[in-house]
NUPAVO-508029 format. One record per residue (C-alpha): residue number from 1; x, y, z. Coordinates in Angstrom, 2 decimals. Each point is the difference from the previous one (the first is absolute). Layout:
REM residues N
num; c1; c2; c3
NUM; X; Y; Z
...
***
This chain:
REM residues 182
num; c1; c2; c3
1; 0.00; 0.00; 0.00
2; 1.11; 3.56; -0.64
3; 1.56; 1.63; 3.04
4; -1.47; 3.37; -1.01
5; -3.70; 0.77; -0.47
6; -1.58; 3.28; -1.06
7; -3.38; 1.55; 0.84
8; -1.14; 1.01; -3.49
9; -2.27; 2.79; 1.28
10; 2.11; 1.77; 2.64
11; 3.44; -0.86; -1.36
12; 1.11; -1.40; 3.37
13; 2.62; -2.70; -0.41
14; 0.91; -2.70; 2.51
15; 3.13; -2.14; -0.16
16; 0.18; -3.05; 2.25
17; 3.55; 0.16; 1.39
18; -0.31; -2.93; 2.41
19; -3.09; -2.15; -0.29
20; -1.76; -1.84; 2.81
21; 1.27; -3.25; -1.45
22; 3.60; 1.25; -0.05
23; -0.17; 1.08; 3.67
24; -1.74; -3.22; 1.14
25; -3.09; 2.03; 0.92
26; 1.80; 2.39; 2.34
27; -0.55; 3.20; -2.00
28; -0.54; 1.52; -3.44
29; 2.18; 2.80; -1.35
30; -1.30; 2.16; -2.85
31; 1.10; 3.15; -1.80
32; -2.75; 2.39; -1.07
33; 0.21; 2.78; -2.57
34; -2.81; 2.51; 0.39
35; -0.45; 2.65; -2.72
36; -0.14; 3.74; 0.78
37; -3.18; 0.99; 1.86
38; -0.76; -3.71; 0.40
39; -2.37; -1.26; 2.65
40; 0.44; -3.13; 2.02
41; -2.88; -1.98; 1.51
42; -2.67; 1.56; 2.23
43; 0.67; 0.14; 3.75
44; 0.19; -3.58; 1.20
45; 1.63; -2.32; 2.50
46; 1.27; -3.56; 0.32
47; -0.20; -2.17; 3.08
48; 2.12; -2.88; -1.24
49; 3.16; 1.74; -1.24
50; 2.14; 3.08; 0.52
51; 1.54; 2.17; -2.70
52; 3.20; 1.96; -0.26
53; 0.27; 2.70; -2.68
54; 3.40; 1.25; -1.20
55; 0.40; 2.66; -2.70
56; 2.58; -0.67; -2.71
57; -0.56; 3.15; -2.09
58; -2.52; 2.83; -0.06
59; -2.32; 0.90; 2.88
60; -2.74; -2.14; 1.50
61; -2.75; 1.26; 2.27
62; -0.96; -2.66; 2.55
63; -3.09; 0.54; 2.15
64; -0.19; -1.82; 3.33
65; -3.29; 0.72; 1.71
66; -0.34; 3.79; -0.21
67; 3.73; 0.70; -0.33
68; 1.71; 0.53; -3.37
69; 3.70; -0.55; -0.60
70; 1.90; 1.00; -3.14
71; 2.75; -2.54; -0.45
72; 3.20; 0.80; -1.93
73; 2.49; -2.51; -1.46
74; 1.33; -2.19; 2.81
75; -2.90; 0.83; 2.36
76; -2.02; -2.87; 1.45
77; -3.40; -0.23; 1.65
78; -1.26; -3.08; 1.86
79; -3.72; -0.84; 0.06
80; -1.05; -2.21; 2.91
81; -2.95; -2.38; 0.08
82; -3.43; 1.66; -0.14
83; 1.41; 3.47; -0.77
84; -2.15; 1.86; -2.52
85; 2.25; 1.18; -2.82
86; 0.45; 0.87; -3.66
87; 2.60; 1.51; -2.31
88; 0.00; 2.49; -2.88
89; 2.38; 1.78; -2.32
90; -1.00; 3.67; 0.32
91; 2.95; 1.14; -2.08
92; 0.85; 0.64; -3.66
93; 2.58; -2.79; -0.31
94; -0.43; -3.77; 0.34
95; 0.80; -1.59; 3.34
96; 1.66; -3.38; 0.39
97; -0.33; -1.70; 3.36
98; 0.38; -3.42; 1.54
99; -2.48; -1.74; 2.26
100; 0.67; -2.99; 2.20
101; -3.10; -1.90; 1.16
102; 0.52; -2.26; 3.02
103; -1.45; -2.62; -0.15
104; -1.11; 0.41; -3.62
105; -3.60; -1.27; -0.01
106; -0.96; -0.72; -3.65
107; 0.86; 3.48; -1.13
108; 1.96; -1.03; -3.11
109; -2.81; -2.20; -1.30
110; -2.60; 2.70; 0.69
111; 1.97; 2.59; -1.99
112; 0.53; -2.41; -2.89
113; -3.73; -0.79; -0.07
114; -1.02; 3.68; 0.22
115; 2.38; 1.20; -2.72
116; -0.92; -3.01; -2.17
117; -3.69; 0.90; 0.29
118; 0.85; 3.54; -1.10
119; 1.98; -1.30; -2.99
120; -2.95; -2.21; -0.97
121; -2.51; 2.89; 0.14
122; -1.81; -1.36; 3.05
123; 0.37; 3.22; 2.02
124; -1.66; 3.40; -0.25
125; 1.70; 3.23; -1.13
126; 1.49; 0.48; 3.50
127; 1.42; -3.52; 0.18
128; -2.62; -1.49; 2.32
129; -1.10; -3.54; -0.89
130; -3.46; -0.06; -1.57
131; -0.86; -3.21; 1.87
132; -0.43; 0.56; 3.76
133; 1.16; -3.58; 0.67
134; 3.32; 0.89; -1.66
135; 0.36; 3.06; 2.25
136; -0.77; -2.06; 3.11
137; 2.56; -2.64; -0.96
138; 2.76; 2.57; -0.66
139; -0.61; 1.88; 3.25
140; -0.18; -3.25; 1.99
141; 3.20; -1.36; -1.52
142; 1.91; 3.17; 0.87
143; -1.60; 0.35; 3.44
144; -1.20; 3.52; -0.84
145; -2.72; 1.57; 2.11
146; -1.33; 3.37; -1.17
147; -0.07; 2.73; 2.66
148; -3.39; 1.28; 1.09
149; -1.88; -3.29; -0.48
150; -0.25; -2.35; 2.99
151; 2.63; -2.70; -0.44
152; -2.28; -2.78; 1.21
153; -2.52; 0.98; -2.69
154; 2.65; 0.00; -2.72
155; 1.28; -3.41; 1.07
156; -3.48; -1.52; 0.01
157; -0.94; 1.57; -3.33
158; 3.31; -0.94; -1.69
159; -0.21; -3.60; 1.28
160; -3.57; -0.35; -1.28
161; 0.85; 1.57; -3.38
162; 3.13; -2.16; -0.46
163; -1.92; -3.17; 0.90
164; -2.77; 0.98; -2.43
165; 2.63; 0.84; -2.63
166; 1.48; -3.50; 0.29
167; -3.46; -1.57; -0.32
168; -0.76; 2.06; -3.11
169; 3.45; -0.65; -1.56
170; 0.79; 3.73; 0.08
171; 3.71; -0.81; 0.33
172; 0.19; -2.41; -2.92
173; 3.06; 0.80; -2.10
174; 1.89; 1.85; 2.75
175; 2.78; -2.60; -0.42
176; 1.34; 2.09; -2.86
177; 0.64; 2.87; 2.42
178; 1.70; -1.95; 2.80
179; 1.18; -3.22; -1.61
180; -2.18; -2.29; 2.14
181; -3.63; -0.52; 0.93
182; -1.59; 1.65; 3.02
***
């Protein structure tokens, strides 16, 4: 599989530096290139893994809770479990940064599925999957909980949608994105 994938709508690019398989499930290391004025995900949290951001070039704005930090090359920011966070590039030049996810969850597979759906025209103009079961699967695989919605509700809804998606064969063909069946 290609080590680099590209979000065809936003231009974000992710390179898998050290995969989950290569680290025996201990962590995942990725390098992200975010275009100028590029947005990251909405405010969210994870309760199964922690993240460490490190800027390689450019400037990255990392939001932790209500605090914003503008990171320069060499700067790092650690995101602990359950901390609401996001990142953006509020500048006129691309930013390149590395993220280490410990432990990695199924983040790599979720990104490959999401970007594959975009490539196949199965997402809307903003890059959101058209099928809600696809969205639920991606968010579940990457242990992403959107801020402002009760986590217990998201977990119940995602679990139900993923189970329903399996029953309705909504994930048929995803092998081409991740190299194996779900």
